[in-house]
N, C-alpha and C positions, 0 to 999 in steps of 0.2 A: 601590358605596361601602363595601363591607365584605368581607372574607375571613376564613376560618377556617384557623388554623394549629395544629400539633401542640401547642405550648407557647408561651403568651403571658404566663406568670407574671411575667416580669421586664420586661415592657414597659410603657410608660406614655404617657399622652396627651402630645402635644408631641414624642415621638420620631420620627425620621426612619428610613423603611424603604424597601427596594428589592424589588421582584418580579422575578425573573428572567424572561426569555423562555422560553416552552416551545414556540416554533414555529421555522421555520427561520431567521427574521431575529433576529439578537441584539440590535438596536436597539428590539425590543419590550419591553426592560426598562423598568420604571416606577418612579419614586420618588414616595412619599407621606409626607405627615406625619399621625401618628395622632391622631384627635380623641377617641377613647374605646376602652376595652379592657373587655369582659365575658366572663369566662371565656377562651376561646381565640378569641372572635371580636374582630376589629380593626375599627374604623371609621375612615374619613377623608372629608374633604370633597369632594374632586375625584374624580369617577368614573374608573375605570380605562378606558382607551382600548382596551386588547386583552383577549381572553380569556386567562386564565392557567390552564393545565389542572392538575387536582388529584387525579388518580386513578392507581392501577396498572391498566394496561390490557394484557389478554392476556399477563400475567405480567411486564411491563415497568413499572418504577417511573417514571413521567413526572410525578410530583407536582412542581409549580414550588417552586423555593427562594424563601423570603422571609427577607431579611437585615436586621439591625438596623444602622444606620449611625451612631447616636448613642452617645457615650461620655462618660463624666464628665470624663476628662482629654483635652483637645483640643490638638493642635499643628497649626497652619495659617499659611499665608502671608496677606499682605494680599489684599484684594479684587481689586486691580488685577492680581494674578498670573493671574487668568482671562483677561486680555487679552494679557499678555507671555509667558504660560507659563513664567515665571520663579518657581518656587515654593521653599519651604524644603526642607531635606534633613538628615537624621540619618545620620551616619557614625561607626560604631565602629571605630577604628584599632588598630594594633598596640600591645599593652600595656594596653588597656582592656577593660572588661567590659560587657556589655550584657544587661540583663534588662528586656524590654519586655512588659507585660500590660495589657490593657484601655484601650488608647490609640486615639484617633481622629486620624487623619492626613489633612488636607484641603489642597487646593491645594499639593501638595508635588511636589518632583523639578523639574529644570530641562531643558526640552526640547532636545534634540540636544546635550546636554552630558555627557561621560563623568564617571563618579564622582559624580553629583548626582541622588541617588535618594531616594525617600520614607524608606526604611529600608535601609541599606547595612552589611553586615558585610564590612569591607575588610582583607583579609590579616591575619586574626588567628592563623593557624595552627590551632591547637587551640581549638575553641570549646565544648568539653563543659560543659554545665550551663547554657549561655547560650540565651536563646529570644526570640522574639517570638510572643505568643499572645493571642487574644481581641482582636485589633486590628480596627479598621475603617479601611480605606485607600481613599478615594475622591476622585474629581475631581482626578487627579494627571497630570503632564505627562511623566513619564520613569520607567517601570516601577512596581514595587510594593515587593517585597522582593528585593533583590540579595544573593546569597552569593558572595563573592569571596575565593579563597584561604583558606577557613575551613572546618574540618571539624567534625563532630559537634554541630552546632546543632539545635534544635528549633523548627520553624515550625509552629504548631498553631492550629487553630480560628480562623483570620483570614478576614476577608471582604474582598473588593476590588470596586470598582465605578467604571465609566466612566475607565478608565486608559489610558495610551498606552504602546505597545511591549510587548516580552515582559514578562509581569508577575511571576510567581515565576521569578526569573532565577539560573541558575547561570553564573558569567560566564566562566571560563577553561578548565573541564574537569579541573581538579586537585582540586576540591572532592570530598570523600568522608565518608560516615558520617552526613550530615544526613538529618533525618527530617522530611518534609512530610505532616503528618497532618491530615485534615478540615479543609482549606482551601477556600474557596469564591470563585471568581473570575467576576464578572458584568461583561459588556460590556468586553471587552478591544479596543483600537482600534489601527490603525497609526499614526495622526496624530490631533492635536486635531481638526481639521476636514476634512482631505482623505481622499479614498477610498483604500484599499489599492491598490498596484500589485503584485499577488503573483506569484511564481513557483510554480506548482503544476500539477497535471495536471487542469485543467479540461477539460470537453469543448470541442471546437471552437466549438460554436454559443454559447458564452458567453464566449469569449476575443476580445479586440479585437485581438491581435496573433498569432492563432494561425498564420497563413501566413508569419510572419517570426519565429521563435523568438529570433533575435539582438536584434531591436527590442525584444521582450518583456523579455529578460534586462537589456538596457541600462536600459530603463525602471524596472525593479524595483530593480536593485542600485545605480544611480547617479543616483537622482532628487534626492538632496540633501535630501529632507525627512524622513529617518529617521536614528536615530543609528547603527545598523548596517544594511547591506543586508537582512539577514533580518527586520528589523522591518517591512518591507512585507508580510511574510507572518506577521505578529504571532501568537505563541502564548501562551496563558494560563500554561502551564507549560513552561519552556524548560529542557531537560535536557541537560547536556553531559558527565556522568560517570555511568555506570550504578550506581556503588557508593554509591547512596543510596536511601532508602526513600521511597516515595509511596503512602500508604495513605488510602483514603476521601476523596480530594479531589475537587472538582467543578469542571469548566471549563463554566460555564453561559453561553455566548454570547461567542464571539471572532469578530471579523470574518474571521479566517482559520482558525487551529488551536487545538485545545484543549490537548492534550499533544504536545509534540514532542521526540523523542529526536534531537538534531543534535550528534553526538558527534565531537570532533576526533580526530585520529591522536595528537597529543601536546597536553599543555596548551599554551595559546598566551596572547596578551596579555601581561600583566605577566611570564608565565613562559616566553614564547616563546624558544627557543633556549638556554635553561638547561640545565645538568647535570641537575638534578633532572627536568625537563620530559622529557629525552630517554630517561629510564628508566621512564616512565609511558606506558601504552597504553590510553587509555580505550575505545577501540573493541574491545580484545581482553579486556575486564574483564567479570566476571559482574555480573549485575543482582542487587542486594541484596534489594529487595522492590518489587513494583508490583501492588498488588491492591485491589479495591474502589473503584476510580476510575471517575467518570461524565464523559462529555463530550456536551453537547448544544448545539444551536443554534449550531454552528460551519459553517465550510466543511468541514474535515476534523476529525473527532473526535480520532483518536489517529494520530499519524504517527511512524514508526520508520524514517526514512531521510532523504536529502538532508542528509548530515552537513556540518558547517561545515568550510570550508577555512582556511588561514592568513590569507588576505585577507578572511575574514568572508563570503565568497560561498559558494555551494553549488550543486551539480548535481542534475538531477532523478534521477540514478543515482549511487551512490557506494559505496565500500568499506564493508561493512556492520559493524553491531555483531555480533561473533562472538566469544564468550568462549573463551579458549584455556587449556589446562592450564599452559602457560608463555607468558605475553604476549610474552616476547622471542623465541619460536621460533614463527614463522608457520606452520610445518608440525606442530606440535603437536595434541594431541587437542582436539576442539571439545566443549563441554558444552552441554546443553539450557538455553534460556532460558524462564522460565515467568511468564506474564501471567495473573493470576487475578481472577475476578469483576469484569470490566469491563462497563460499561453505556454504550451509545452510541446516542443517538437524535436525530432532527431535525437531522441535519447534511446540508448541501446537497449535498455530495459524497460522500465515503466515511465511514462509521463507523469504519473502521480501515484504514491502509494500512501494511504492515510490509515491510522488506527484510532478509533474514538466513536463517539456517538453524537447524534444531532448536529453532524457536520453538514452544511449546505454549500455546494460549489455552484455559483451562477455564473453564466456567461463565460464559461471556460471554453478553450480551444485546444484540442490535442490533435496532433498530425505526425506522420512518419515515425511513430515510436513502435517498438516491438508489441508494448502493451499500452493502450491508452491510459486507462485508470483502475485501480483495485483499492477497495477499502475493507479493512478488518474492523470487527466490532471491539468495543472496549469494555462494556458492562455486560457481556456474554448474553446479548438479545433481550435485555430488560427494559429498553427504551423504545420509544415508537419507531425509530429507525436509526441504522448506523450512518448512513450517508444518503445524501440526496443531490443528484446531478441535475441542474435545471437550466434550460434555455441555453444549451450548449452545442458545441459542433465538434465532432470526432471524425478525422479523415485518415483513411489507412494509408494511402500513398498520394502525395501531391506531384507537382511538375518538377519540384526539386530532386533531381536523380542523384545528387551527391557526386562523389568521385569514385567510381567503380575501380576497385584494384585487384581483389582476389580473382582467380579464374571463374568462379561462380558468379560474382558480381558482374564481370565483364560479359559474361554470356548472358546474365539477365538484363543488363543495360541500365542497372542502378545500383548503388550501394545498399547493403543490407545490415539490418541492426545487430544481427549476430552471426559474424562470419564463420565461427566454429560450427554453427548449427544453420546452415544456409536455408534448410527447408523449415525452420521455425515458423509455427503458424502466428502471423501477426493478428491481433485481435484489439478491438476499440475499447471495450468495456468488460472487465471481469467481476462477475457476482462473486461474492465470498461470503464473509460472516454475517449470519443472521439477516436482518433486513436492510436492503439497499433498494432505493428507488431511483428511476431515471425518467425525467419528466421534460417534455417538449425539447428533445434533442435529436439533432440531424446527424447521420452517419453517411459517410461519402467514401466511395472507392475501396470497398472490401470485396474483392473478387479472386476466386481461385485462378491458378495459373499453373503451368508446369513446374515452376519452381518452388511454390509452396500453397498450403491451403489458408483460408483466412474466413473471418466472420466479424460482424459488428458487435454482437454480444456472445460472451462465453463465460467460463468460470476459471478460478484460479486453479492451476494445473498442479497436481492433481490432489486437491486438499483433503486432509484428513479430519477437518473440523468445520463446523459452523454453518453450513448451507441450510436454507430454509425455504419453505413454500411461500413465505410472506414477501419475498423480494418482488417488486413490481416494476412495470414500465408502462408509460401512457403518453400519448402525444409525440410518438417517434415518427421520424421520416428517415427514408433510405434512398440514397441517390446512387446508383451503380454500386449498390452494396448487398452483399448476401447477408440477411439479418442475423442469423444464428450460425455458430459452429461449435460443436463439442468435440476436441480432438480425442481420437482413441489414445489409450495410454501408450506412452513413449518415454521410457526413462531418461532420454536425452532432454525432453521438453520440461520434465518435472522439477518443481523447486519447493513443493510443500506437502508431499506425502511422506507421512511419518509411520506408515504401516496402517493407516485407517482407510475408511471406505467412504466417508462422508459425500465426496463427490458423485458418487453414483446415485445419491438421492436428490440431486439438484433439480430444481424447478423455479421457473420464472413466471410470475402472474402477469399476462398480457391483459391489462384491465379494459382498454377500449378497442382491442383488435388492431392496433397500429402496426404490430410486428407480424402477426399471423393472418389478419383478416377475421379473426373470430374473437369477438369481445369476451371478456371474463374467462378466457382459457389459460391452461398452464402449458408451458413448454418444458419437456423432461428429456432425459437422456435416453436415446434409443439407437445404440451403436452395433446391435447384433449380440453383444456380450453382456451388456448391463441394461437391457430393456426394462422397463417399469411395469409391474404387474398391473398398473393402471391402464396401460395402452391395450386397446381392443379394436374392433372393427369400427367403432364410432369416432376414432381418432384419426387425425391426418398424419401420415408419416412423411418425414422430410429427410430421404437419405443423405443428401449433401450436407445437411445440418447435423447428422446423427442425433436427430430429435424427433419426438412425437409432440403433437398438440392435441390435448383432450380438455374436456370441459367437465363441469361438476364440482363438488367439493372435495378437493385434494389435499390430504394431509400427510401425516407421517406415521409409519408403523415401526415400532420397535419389538425385536423378537429376542429379547433377553431382559435381564433386570435392570439395564441401563437407563439413563435419561439422555435420549439422543445419542450422541458420540461420547458422552460423559458417564462414568461409573455412578450408580445409584447412590453411593455413600458421599459423593461431593456435595457440600453445602452451598446452595445458590440462592438463599432466602434473604440475604442482606447484601448490600454492596460492599460492606466491609468483608464479608465472607467471600464474595466474588473477586475482589482485588487481592485478597489472600491467595486465592486460587492462581491468579495470574502472577503473583509473586513467586509462587512455588516453582515456576517454570524457570526462574532465574538461579544461577549458581550462587548469586550474591544475596539471595532473599534473607530477610531478618528471621532469625530463628525463633519464632513465637510458636506457642501451642497450636494457634489457628493455622499457620502456614504449615506446620509440620502435619497436622491432621489433613489438610487439603492435599499436601503432596503425597501422603499415604494413601488416600482415597483415589486421587487421580491415577497414581502408578500402580494400583492394585490390579492384578491379572487374574481372570479365572483360568482354569486349566483349559486346553484346547477342547473344543466342543465339536460334536458331529455336525456336519453341513445341514442347512435348511434350504429347501426349494418351496416356492409357492406355485400352485397350479390353478389357473383360471382359464375357463372356456377351452379346456383341453391342452393348453399351452403351459409348459414349466418355465418358470423364471428362477434363475439362481439368485440367491442372496448373499452377499458378502458384507461382512460387518454387522450382521443382525439388525439392518435398517433398510427400509423401503419406504417409497411413496406409496400411498393407497388412496382409493376413491371411496366415498360414501356409498351405500347402498349396494355393495358388491359382495359376492360369496367367493370365498378362496380356500383351497384346501392347502394344508401345512404338511409337508413331508419332511420328517426327520427321525433319526434314531436316538435322539436326545431323551433322556428319561424324564426331563422336566423342561417346559418352555414357558416363559412369561411374554404375554402379549400386550402391548400398550399402543393407544392412539395419542397423538399430539397434533396441534395446529389444525384443528376441524371445527366446524360450526356446532354450536350446541344441540344435542339431539342427533347429530349424525351418527350412523351405525354402521359397522361391518361385520359380517358373518364369516366364521372360520370353522373348517371341518378338520379335525385332527385324528385320522385313523391310528388306532393302537392306543390312544389316551382314554383314561377313564375318570379322572377326578379333577375337579377345579377347587381351588383353595379359597374362592371368594365368589361372589356374584349370587344370583338367585337361580335355584334350579327349577326347570320347566318340565313339564309332563309330556310335551309332544312338540314336533317341529313346529306346527302352527302356532302353539303358544310361544315358542321362541321368537318366530319371527314377528309376532304381535308385540313383543316385550318392550318396554319403553326405558328400561335400565339394563345395565349389564347382567347377563343371565347365561345359562348353560343347560344343555340337555344331552344325555347319554343314550345313544342309538346303537345297539349292538356293540360292535368292537370299536366304535368312533365316538369321539365327543365333539359336540357342536357347541360352538361358543359365539355369542353376540356381545360385541362391544359397543356401548353407547356413550358418546362423548358427552362430558358434563361442561358446564360453562368454564370460560378460562380461568386459570388460577390468578393470573394477574391481567390488568388492563391490556397489556401486551401478551399475546400468546406465543410463547417461546417453544422451540423444539424440544426444550428439556422439561417442558410442564406436561405431564402426563394426564390426559382428560379422562381416560378409562384405562384399566390395567387389570389383568387376571393371570394367575399362575396355574398351569395345568400339569398334570403328571400322569403317568401310565399306571400307577397302583391305585387300587381302590382305597378308600377310607379304611384304616385299620388293617390293610393288606400288607 
């Protein structure tokens, strides 16, 4: 019946407060009426139902927020609005001025009605000097603060509680120069009474429609129970243009997302199709400022992906936020995007999911999440890195045990991020698309136990796309933490397998040995089912990691005419083509010839092929998806019944080579024919030699196709067949 806060000097008996959840469940927020205040100790009559954590634990500030809901000035609808969801609204329209300070807004907003929000800055154009600050917005039915067609506002030190739909809402993507500073959003809901029907990357074991994505999309986008389709995946902070500032805000318990960058190609809504909108490119615009923000007790803490389309739907993958020197020129230079001092804890899925390139996350803190951080690439591996996590802290489990409720949680002694999958393997950092770097980062408390497995470093489960041998780590520290864990395939844990096998070729480059103790080593999958042909007696095997650690020049081997996981016909030679490829994944893609060609190439499928096995040092390695990691300077036998095989190398040093023996093959379509095995071994360019009933091939890697070596850039390639020339 009492709590201690940092400063209660302005609070009085009779005031109403709310305590934010500090657990995975956002609905553990609790409202109370103060009965007395003594110093910084607050008392109330009704005991709290939940534990609300109040400490900095393992360097992560998980002290729960306590917000004052009472203000001297109150604007509210009649009590029957709580039944009809038809509340009041304040709209500042063109030609007006709005200066709102210290006001309480209660039972405001009109559910499922456009332009009827608690506080609405509506197409004012320049809003410099105007503000809403120190307000309490609670028990509302349609958003919190909406900024629409208005620039340069200041939204500061406001608190929201028990609200519906995207809360702090940037409407059309044309809004710039606005500052959101020290705002606190508690308990953001998708609907007044119904559960969310989200579109997200939940694990299969917690998704109703996981076997039927089309049904899930239909249920989410066309339920009729939300104002916009995206409100079924409601965010406390909905960001549609990066040219705004978000500083020291807190998303403390959304049913779905804390902070969501969902950015249109051009401003839409009231500005759709206008001349001014055609010249504005929000996704190609630099981020003004995003620092000091905290997300906890959400499904996903920070989300920088799933960008909004013209019909207000979105896909699970989209053309990314990628700031360009000239937004009108898609081929112009890309600048870095910096996210500073983020804190993300007690999120049921991810602390952060991003999609883009040259994103730098510095001084971040992740704790008590199912997954700390995952980054997807935007430009398909064509830039020096997708993301870089720098000088950060990642904690698996802190002293905040939450409020154990389910039998599994009670037995475990703490709450779990995924109650439907209590053995879900928590992991700190997931490597994914192309090149991701981790620099000078500390990982704490990732240890296996009887409840679940864990590891500081892992991969996106069980991705069909994008992994590269170029992803790195250096300057890592591990405190009571198993450095690596690659979970064996379990359909319940999976959220990204689309029938592909890219995850089987994962590799992490440990530059300085801070993970493995072996500088310049590669960490690869070694789970007894998907062991790499690289692995031999010179490698270290870590059974609890499901990994091997090997040295040498390690790259990628393709065993088909593909470019990595992409079909050979896909065009990757310009950003225009690459973004058309990303567009082709969306059901709302523009119907241009380039998008059509990319879609046709991407979804072209070869007839089923006979399997391939690789044999090295007497051990046979199965190959799934026609891809493998490979080490320079090795000799490998290729066993298959296929009539024709294409062998290619990628991501290797110039001049590196691998020799292959192909029993039953007789002809090579390219390369230099050599007269002996000795001559083949001495060759400095791709060559072949026929020895009885076997064909021997030496692939020699040329220099990189681009300054960045992509998995899709083939440095050496040869097609071999069983028939002799002319036969």
